[in-house]
C-alpha positions, 0 to 999 in steps of 0.5 A, spaced: 316 597 624 318 596 631 325 596 630 324 603 627 320 606 633 325 603 637 331 607 634 327 613 634 326 611 641 333 611 643 334 617 639 330 621 645 335 624 650 334 619 657 331 625 661 326 626 657 325 619 655 324 618 663 319 624 663 315 620 657 315 614 661 313 617 668 308 621 665 304 614 662 301 613 670 299 620 671 296 620 664 292 614 666 290 617 673 288 624 671 283 620 665 280 615 670 279 621 675 276 626 670 272 620 667 270 618 673 267 625 675 263 626 669 260 620 670 258 621 677 256 628 676 251 625 670 248 619 675 248 624 680 243 628 676 240 623 673 238 620 680 235 627 682 231 627 675 228 620 678 227 622 685 224 629 682 219 625 677 218 620 683 215 626 688 211 629 682 207 621 682 207 621 690 204 629 689 198 627 684 197 620 688 195 624 694 192 629 689 187 623 687 187 621 694 184 628 696 178 628 691 176 621 693 175 623 700 172 629 699 167 625 694 166 620 698 164 624 704 160 628 700 156 623 698 156 619 705 153 626 708 148 626 702 146 619 703 145 620 711 145 627 712 150 625 718 155 630 719 160 625 721 162 623 714 164 631 712 170 629 716 174 626 711 171 631 706 174 637 710 181 634 711 181 633 703 178 640 702 184 642 706 190 638 703 187 639 695 190 646 694 197 644 697 197 639 693 195 642 687 200 648 689 206 643 690 205 640 683 205 647 680 212 648 683 214 641 681 213 642 674 215 649 673 220 647 668 216 642 664 212 647 660 207 641 657 206 639 664 204 646 668 199 647 662 195 640 664 196 642 671 192 649 670 186 645 666 187 640 673 186 646 678 180 649 673 176 642 674 178 641 681 176 648 684 169 647 680 169 640 683 170 643 690 166 649 688 160 645 686 160 641 692 160 647 697 154 649 694 151 642 694 153 642 702 150 649 703 144 646 700 144 640 704 146 644 710 139 647 709 135 641 709 138 636 714 136 635 722 140 634 728 139 626 726 140 626 719 134 626 714 127 625 716 125 618 716 120 614 711 115 613 717 116 621 718 114 622 711 107 618 712 106 622 718 106 628 714 102 625 709 106 625 702 105 619 699 107 619 691 114 623 691 118 621 697 121 627 700 126 627 706 124 633 710 127 637 715 121 640 721 123 647 719 126 647 712 121 643 707 122 637 703 129 634 700 127 629 694 131 623 692 131 626 684 134 633 687 139 628 690 141 624 685 141 630 680 146 633 685 151 627 685 151 626 678 153 633 676 159 632 681 161 626 678 161 629 671 166 634 673 169 629 678 170 624 672 173 630 667 178 632 673 180 625 674 181 624 666 186 630 666 189 627 672 190 620 668 193 624 662 197 628 667 200 621 671 201 617 664 206 623 662 209 623 669 210 615 668 213 616 661 218 621 663 220 617 669 222 611 665 225 615 660 229 617 666 230 611 668 233 608 662 238 614 662 240 613 668 241 605 667 244 607 660 250 612 664 250 607 669 252 601 664 257 606 661 261 608 667 262 601 668 264 600 661 269 606 661 271 604 668 273 598 666 276 600 659 281 606 663 282 600 668 285 596 662 289 601 660 292 603 666 294 595 667 297 596 659 300 603 661 303 600 667 306 594 664 308 598 658 312 603 664 315 598 668 318 595 661 320 602 658 324 603 665 327 596 666 330 598 658 332 604 661 335 601 667 339 596 662 341 602 658 344 606 664 346 600 667 351 599 661 353 606 661 355 606 668 359 600 667 363 604 661 363 610 666 366 605 671 371 602 667 373 609 664 374 611 672 378 605 672 382 608 667 383 614 670 385 613 676 391 609 674 393 614 669 392 619 675 397 615 680 403 617 676 402 625 676 405 629 680 404 630 688 399 636 687 394 631 682 395 626 687 392 631 693 387 633 688 385 625 687 385 625 694 379 630 695 376 627 689 376 620 691 374 623 698 368 626 696 366 620 692 366 616 698 361 621 701 357 622 695 357 614 695 355 614 703 350 619 702 346 616 696 346 609 700 342 612 707 339 619 704 334 615 699 329 611 704 328 618 709 326 622 702 322 617 700 319 617 706 318 624 707 316 625 700 310 619 702 308 623 708 307 629 704 303 626 699 298 622 704 298 629 707 296 633 701 291 628 700 287 628 707 280 631 707 280 639 708 276 638 715 282 633 717 287 637 722 290 630 725 292 626 719 296 631 716 299 633 722 302 626 724 304 626 717 308 632 718 311 630 725 313 624 722 317 629 716 320 633 722 322 626 725 326 624 719 329 631 717 332 630 724 334 623 722 337 626 716 340 632 719 344 627 724 346 622 718 349 628 714 352 631 720 356 624 721 357 624 714 361 631 714 364 628 720 367 623 717 369 627 711 372 633 714 376 628 719 380 625 714 387 627 718 388 628 725 388 636 727 394 639 728 393 642 735 392 636 740 392 638 748 393 634 755 387 631 756 385 628 764 381 621 762 378 620 768 374 627 768 373 625 760 369 619 762 365 622 767 363 628 763 361 623 757 357 618 762 353 625 765 351 627 757 349 619 757 344 621 764 337 622 761 338 614 757 341 612 763 336 614 768 329 613 763 332 605 763 335 605 769 342 602 768 347 601 773 354 604 771 360 601 774 366 604 774 373 601 775 378 607 774 385 608 777 386 613 783 391 617 779 388 621 773 390 618 766 393 624 762 394 623 754 395 627 749 390 628 744 384 632 739 379 633 746 373 634 741 375 628 737 377 623 742 370 625 747 366 624 741 369 617 740 368 615 748 361 618 747 359 613 741 362 607 744 358 609 751 352 611 748 352 604 743 352 601 751 346 605 753 342 603 747 343 595 747 343 595 754 336 592 756 332 595 762 336 595 769 342 592 766 350 593 768 355 598 763 362 597 766 367 602 764 374 600 765 380 604 765 388 602 766 395 603 764 401 600 762 408 602 760 407 604 753 398 605 752 392 606 756 386 602 755 379 603 755 374 598 756 366 599 755 362 592 757 355 592 757 349 586 759 346 587 752 343 583 747 350 581 744 353 581 737 353 575 732 360 572 731 359 572 723 358 580 724 364 582 729 369 583 723 364 588 720 361 592 725 366 598 724 364 599 717 360 604 715 353 604 715 353 596 717 348 595 722 348 587 724 340 586 723 333 590 722 331 589 729 337 593 732 335 598 726 329 599 728 329 599 735 335 605 736 334 607 729 342 608 727 345 609 721 351 604 722 356 610 723 358 611 730 362 605 730 366 607 724 366 614 727 370 612 733 375 607 729 376 613 724 378 618 731 382 612 734 385 610 728 387 618 727 390 618 734 395 612 732 390 606 737 386 600 736 379 599 737 376 592 737 370 589 740 368 582 743 361 579 744 356 573 746 349 573 744 345 574 750 351 576 755 353 583 752 359 586 749 366 589 751 369 594 746 376 596 748 380 602 746 388 602 747 391 609 745 399 610 746 401 614 752 
């Protein structure tokens, strides 16, 4: 069965297979994000309901506390007749309507609880009305010091029924007081019973919502664990399929390279016109190979910076700007690389027009172009030039580029306050230009390769200078086009010397 599926997979075109492989991790990622978002919204909603129910419980407790304070204050006042016992009562009757109003608002989405709140409101209002009425009756019989004492009653010659009386307002009996308190207690017990039922329902709702919240939390962890497992499996599958695809492409590439070798062998026997066409093809092939070798990393860096910039929060303006600046630097780097590659591809032979050049003046102009770096690093330029002009026939732009690459190379690798010596001398047949620096030097193992395209001595140099390893290759190509030679000698820690020899 697996072999059958493998053959079906092999029949799919390579491009479509690549897209299918790439879609595996993206599908897992999208599924994970969608599921996580759904679970997050569910958890937020459940947490909101739990907080809402807890707030209803809190308001209910405040209502019960207010009723207790009102009843306690009323009883204290009824027992003693002292107005200071009415402070809790006054505070409670001011808060109770607010508590009822808040509870009505909080349970407005629950018709069953809303109905209970209306019933509680009626009973609470009856309690408050009864308390107000009893308070008015007691206010009419209280003295500034409270109810009158038993001795005052005896002096008033009241022996059988024990009465409290005010000097101005008549009498107030214990039995009447107890009747009032009992009437208040009946209404208060009814209100408490309704509130207890209301509280019990809210407790039930709270437990249900907590269980629902706990269920979704557990479900969320299980789903995330499952998606993680699926993502790991998808990752291994992606790697496996890419490995198989890479092997298949390598096999096809090997066949293609073998075919190219046979084709090149056949093209060598063709006419001169076909030979020129072959040379153009090889030049393009080398250019493509060099470009693909160095363009891959900065393009990947540009893509990475762009993606990170897009993932930044909307309110973050610093991070995207840094990424854009990095992209600009990388783009400039790629632009320089492309310019160098085009230079190597364009000047495979010397231009037909050459002119006479004064090397003395050309060297001064080139050093002047490097003035900014020389000044920044406080480098010392030591000149060793002949007093008479040294004239040579060459392509001006190309020769200037070759010498500039050598001078610029010396500036890059010479430390601050270092020395660069530029020497020019001639003999009967050739002119010799030497550029010596006091930089870090080049290891002897690397010297034979420094003029190869894209060759860099080590990672430290690459990070320090940001070069692509094309400057010396360009200089060598220009010198060879002029029929000259270029060489280098170096000692680690003391510096390097580049020597350019051109025919007079």
